[in-house]
VOPAGU-2260 file (C-alpha; in pm, 1 decimal, decimal comma):
REM VOPAGU-2260
SITE   aa  ch    i         X         Y         Z
SITE  MET   A    0    2547,8    1475,6   -7615,4
SITE  PRO   A    1    2455,4    1152,0   -7415,3
SITE  LYS   A    2    2697,5     963,0   -7211,9
SITE  MET   A    3    2915,4     707,5   -7359,2
SITE  LYS   A    4    2852,6     348,3   -7262,1
SITE  THR   A    5    3128,3     130,9   -7150,4
SITE  LYS   A    6    3173,3    -220,7   -7286,9
SITE  ARG   A    7    3106,5    -421,7   -6973,8
SITE  ALA   A    8    3292,6    -734,4   -7090,2
SITE  ALA   A    9    3616,4    -516,9   -7164,1
SITE  ALA   A   10    3572,0    -324,7   -6833,1
SITE  LYS   A   11    3590,0    -660,0   -6627,4
SITE  ARG   A   12    3912,7    -768,7   -6821,6
SITE  PHE   A   13    4123,3    -450,0   -6820,8
SITE  LYS   A   14    4262,1    -208,0   -6561,5
SITE  ALA   A   15    4427,1     113,4   -6644,4
SITE  THR   A   16    4777,5     171,4   -6477,9
SITE  GLY   A   17    4907,7     498,8   -6334,4
SITE  THR   A   18    5057,4     606,8   -6653,2
SITE  GLY   A   19    4734,5     520,6   -6864,8
SITE  LYS   A   20    4854,1     204,1   -6996,9
SITE  LEU   A   21    4591,0     -88,6   -6993,7
SITE  LYS   A   22    4678,0    -390,4   -6796,2
SITE  ARG   A   23    4530,9    -752,0   -6867,5
SITE  ASN   A   24    4560,4   -1090,0   -6755,2
SITE  LYS   A   25    4726,5   -1367,2   -6971,3
SITE  ALA   A   26    4517,9   -1635,0   -7145,2
SITE  TYR   A   27    4570,9   -2027,3   -7124,8
SITE  LYS   A   28    4542,4   -2042,2   -6757,5
SITE  SER   A   29    4208,3   -2206,2   -6720,8
SITE  HIS   A   30    4226,7   -2573,9   -6824,1
SITE  ILE   A   31    4452,9   -2851,4   -6968,1
SITE  LEU   A   32    4712,6   -2752,5   -6727,7
SITE  THR   A   33    4870,3   -3099,9   -6697,7
SITE  LYS   A   34    5077,5   -3074,0   -7000,0
SITE  LYS   A   35    5194,8   -2706,3   -6914,4
SITE  THR   A   36    5539,0   -2691,1   -6701,8
SITE  ALA   A   37    5538,4   -2525,2   -6358,7
SITE  LYS   A   38    5728,9   -2239,4   -6529,8
SITE  THR   A   39    5477,6   -2178,4   -6780,6
SITE  LYS   A   40    5199,6   -2164,9   -6526,7
SITE  ARG   A   41    5387,2   -1939,8   -6299,8
SITE  ASN   A   42    5446,7   -1693,6   -6585,7
SITE  LEU   A   43    5079,5   -1693,5   -6698,6
SITE  ARG   A   44    4983,8   -1571,5   -6347,2
SITE  LYS   A   45    5137,9   -1223,6   -6402,4
SITE  SER   A   46    4956,2    -949,2   -6584,4
SITE  ALA   A   47    5062,9    -798,4   -6911,3
SITE  ILE   A   48    5044,5    -477,3   -7071,7
SITE  THR   A   49    4807,0    -434,7   -7376,2
SITE  ASP   A   50    4968,7    -408,2   -7705,5
SITE  LYS   A   51    5015,8     -73,6   -7874,6
SITE  THR   A   52    4800,5    -198,0   -8167,5
SITE  ASN   A   53    4506,7    -275,9   -7963,0
SITE  GLU   A   54    4532,5      27,4   -7734,0
SITE  LYS   A   55    4342,2     282,9   -7942,5
SITE  THR   A   56    4046,7      62,7   -7984,2
SITE  MET   A   57    4045,4     -46,4   -7613,9
SITE  LYS   A   58    4056,0     339,9   -7502,9
SITE  LYS   A   59    3747,8     383,1   -7728,4
SITE  ILE   A   60    3530,5      94,9   -7573,0
SITE  LEU   A   61    3635,2     209,2   -7222,0
SITE  PRO   A   62    3584,3     578,7   -7226,0
SITE  TYR   A   63    3581,9     614,2   -6854,8
SITE  LEU   A   64    3879,7     409,9   -6745,2
């Protein structure tokens, strides 16, 4: 069986934690920042864990993560 290919777009956006969960960055931090509060922008800086509903799909497109 040939090697499985990793979806490069996903590989750039997700990292695996030590326990095997997927870590991602939050959206809405690139533009239109003037109307967002400092608290909102500060919270968007932090990373988040990928939701359980998407985890199975993400593991499929990132086979070697």
